[in-house]
N, C-alpha and C positions, 0 to 999 in steps of 0.2 A: 187425508190420511184416512186410516180403516183401525178401529180399536178393536180388539180381542178382549172381552172381559174374561175375569178369572179372578171371580171374588173367595171360593170357598178353597182351593188346593193349596195344601203347604207341605205338598212332599217334594223333594229336589228331583227325585227321580222321574216325576211326573211334569214338574215344571218346565226343568229342561229337555223334555219329549216335546211338549206344546211349542216350544220354542222352534224344535227341530223340525215339526212337521210343517209348522208357518213356513219355514224356511224352503223346505224340500217341496211342497204341496199347495200352498195358497196361491190364487195369480196375485202379481204383484204388478197391478196397475195402478196402484196408488202405495205409497210407504204403510206397514202395518206397525201399530205400536200395543207391546203386550206388557203388562207388569206382571210380577208374580211376587209374594212373600212366601218363604220358607223357613219351617220349623228348624232348630238348631242342626248346623251339615257346615260340612268344609268343602267348597268346590276348588278342583285342583285343575289348573291350567292343563290344556293339550299335552304339553310336552314335559310334565313335571314327573319327577320322582315321587309318588304319594307316601310312602312310607319316610322319606325324609322330609315332608313337608310339617308332617303331623305328630302332634304329641299323643301316639297313638294307644298308650297306657290311660289317659284323661278320654280319648274320645270312646274306648271301648267301654271304661266305666259309666257314662254317661249317656249313653246310646245316641252319639252324635254320627250323622251319615254321611257318609264319606264320597263325592261321585265328579266324576272327571268330566268337564265339559268339553266344546268343540273347540273353543278358542284358545288362544296361546294365553302369555300372561301368568300372573302368580296366584297363588293360593290367596282364597279370601272365607271368610266366616261369616254365615249367615245365621240371623234367627228373627224372629217377628216382628222385631224392632227395626229391621232392616227390609225396604222396598226395591227391590230391582226392576229395571226398566230393558225393553231390548226394543230397538227398532230394525225392523226387517225389511229389505228394499232390494230392488237391482243393484247390482256392481256396476256403477257407470265409468270404473277404470279412474277414477278421480278422487274418490272417498276413501276409501281404505286407507288406514294411518290417520287420515284427518281427523283427529280428535277432535280438535276446534269447531270445527264444522258439523258433526254427530252429536257434542255434548252441548251444543247451543241452545237447544230448545230446552234441556232441563234447566241451562243456567238460568237462560231468561224468565222462565216459569218462578224459580226461586227468587230472583228480583222481584218479580209482581209479587210474591207472598210476604217481600219484607226481608229477605235474607240478601241482604246487598254486598255482603263481602264474599259472595259464591263465586269463584272462577277457576278455571283451567290451569294448571302449573304443571311443568314439567311435561313429560312425555303424553302422560294420559291419566292425570288425578284431579280431582277437583276437591279444593281446598277452601277453609275459612280461617282467616288469620293464619296462614300457613300450616294448617292442620287438615290433614285429608278426611274427607266425609265420602268419597268415590273414587272407586277403581273401575277402571273402563277396558273393556277388550273387544277385537272384531275376528271374525271369520268369514270366508269368502268360498264358495263352492258353485260351479257351473253357471256363472253369470248372475249369482244371487249372494247379499250378504247381510250380517246383521252386527249391527252395534249395541252392546250393551252393559251394563253397569250397575254397581250397587249405588244406593242411597242409605246410608247410616242416620236414620232419624231418630229413634231413641233404642241402640242395639247396648247389650251388656258388654262393655269395654274390656271389663276383665275375662270374661269368657273368648274372647278374640285372643287375648295374651295366652288363656288355659289352653286353648285349643289347637292353636298353631306352634310349629317350631320358627322362631325367628331366626337366620342364620345371623351368627354375630357378625359377622363380617358387612352384612348389608345394614346393620344398626350403626357401625363404627363408620363406614363410610359416608353416613349422613352426620357424623357427628353428633348424636343424640343418643341419650342413655338407654331409651327401652321404647319399643312398640307404643306402648300405653301414651307416651308425650307426643306421640305424631299424628294421631287419630281424634277425630271429635265426632259428637253428633250433632245433626241439623237442629234438632229442637230447642235447645238452649238460645239459639241467632234467630227463632222466631220474634216476632212483636209479643208482646205480654198476653194479647188478649187471643192468640193462636196457640199459645203453648200446652192449651189442654187437651190439644189434639190427639186422636190414636193414628196408629201407623195407616189404618184403612182410611180415617179422615184425611189424612195427608196425601194417601194416594188419588182420592178423588178431588183435591184443591189441585194438584198438580196436573190431573188430566185436564181439568177445566182448565187452567191456565194455557198449557200446549194448545188446546182446541179452540181458544179464545170465545167461550161460550158460559152461559150462568146457570146451564143445568145438564146433568148426564142425558138426559133427553133428546138433547139437540147432539151429542156425540155420534157420528156414524161407527156403527158396529157390527161386529160378525159374531154372532153367537154359534159356539161349537155344537156341532151335532152328534148324532149316534155314530155316524160314519167317520167323522173327525176323531171322536174318541177311539174308536178300535184301532184306527191307524197309529194314534198317538199312544196307546198302551203296547202296541208292538215292538214301538220304536224303544219305549221306557225297558220293555224285556230285553229288546236287542244290547242296548247300550247301557241306559243308566242304573239300571238292577243287574248288572252282570258283573262278577267281581274280574272276570278277565279282563272287561275296558275299564274299571276303575282303577284297578290294581296290576294287572297283568300285562298293562301296555307300557308301564313305567320302564324308563331307561336301565339297562344293565348298570347294576352297581356292585362295589365290593363293601362287606362291612366286615369290619375286625374287631372284637371284644376282649377284653382281658378281665377276669374278677378272682380275687382270693376267697377262699371258702374256707372251712374248718380241715378238708383234706387235700390242701394245695391249691396253685392257682391253676385255672384253666383258660386256654387262650383259644377262640373260634375265629375262623376267617371263612366268610361264604362269598361264592360268586353268584348274583341272582340276576337273571335275565327271563325277560317276560314273565315276570312274577313268581317263577320259580328257581329253587337253588339247583343250580348247576354245579359245582363245586363246594366240597367242605373239607376243611381241613382243622385239626384239633390238636394242640399240644398243652404241656402243662408240666407241673414237676409233681401231681397227684399220683398214687399207688393204687393202680387197676388191675385186674386180670383180664385176659384176652388181647384181641388185636382192635387198637381202637379204629381202624380202618373199618370194621364192622359198622361202627356208630357212622360215621362220614357216609358210609355207603348205603347208611338207611334214611340220611337226610336229602341226598343226593334225590331230586326228581320231585319234591314236596313242592306243594306253594306255600311260598312265604307268607302265611296268613296264619292266624294264631288258632284257629280249630283244627286246620291241619298238621300244624306242629304238635299239637297237644296228642294228635291219633296217634304218631310216629313216635315221641316220646314212651308215651302208654307200652309200645312194644320193645323197649329198650330196658334191659336189666342196668339201670345207672350204677347199682352198688356194685354190681359186679365189674363195671370198665372203670367205674371211678372212686369208688369209694362210698361213704355215707354222704350223699346229698340228693336232694327232694327234685320230686319232676319241678316245683315252683320254682325252685333256683336255677336249675338248668333251663328251664324255658326264658327266665330274665336275662338270662346269659346270652341265649341265640336269638330271642325277638324283643 
């Protein structure tokens, strides 16, 4: 196995680009191991609707980055208390979806560190005492694949709850009251003499256990060079820094909202596809002047993104069409 050190980078838009670069470009004579630690961010599954998965007001207020990954599965929250791992390897035709096989090195390493209760449960979760600390996903292309996952070591669990929109039916289907009761960090389950570890120290301990060595100097590594970084930054710009990838690739969805204001009720129905408003219908019992179709037409073709919507709303005389309603009130209704 070959290890690619990545000790300093915290930007998820770069870290996911490193993983993609290794998958596409590195010789795979042997499996590659990559670790990465991200600053606060939400990583969206390839086939998910970004807007439906995030608490967008909280995310924007706190500057949390939202990035779509290549693999399927659900949205996850990352912070610097979370260690992410990725095994990159040839797709042998038997390993894809075999989460037991591809999480086994992690589970064994945790056992050696004293976390005896760690185990795979269900399709793709690692748990301790039935509480999830790791979600896992896979991606395969052109005879190559990666299997990657999270390791919640010392994450802020409250932020997981705040940043993600957890579907009520998902919670009820598991018969549990909240997401907070379903997740845990690894750190409290370490032996007492290891509970002072930082996330970086935990990364090194896991690395040594996986490679079965006593020192990082004994680990076979590939240091990313200038040529590697040039390609990584191109991938980051093309995908992970790109609004069209992170938001625009969301499946088509319909949004319906109704709110009562001092001027009456307004109901908005939007059809959003490829991240753009394709249809807009506005109803209500407000008293306005002019044709409401003018407002609908101005919304059509706009990116369903706060900055783009603000620019359009700035051009609409809201008082003329609706009465005494503020820009902020109208934006709250449509976004």
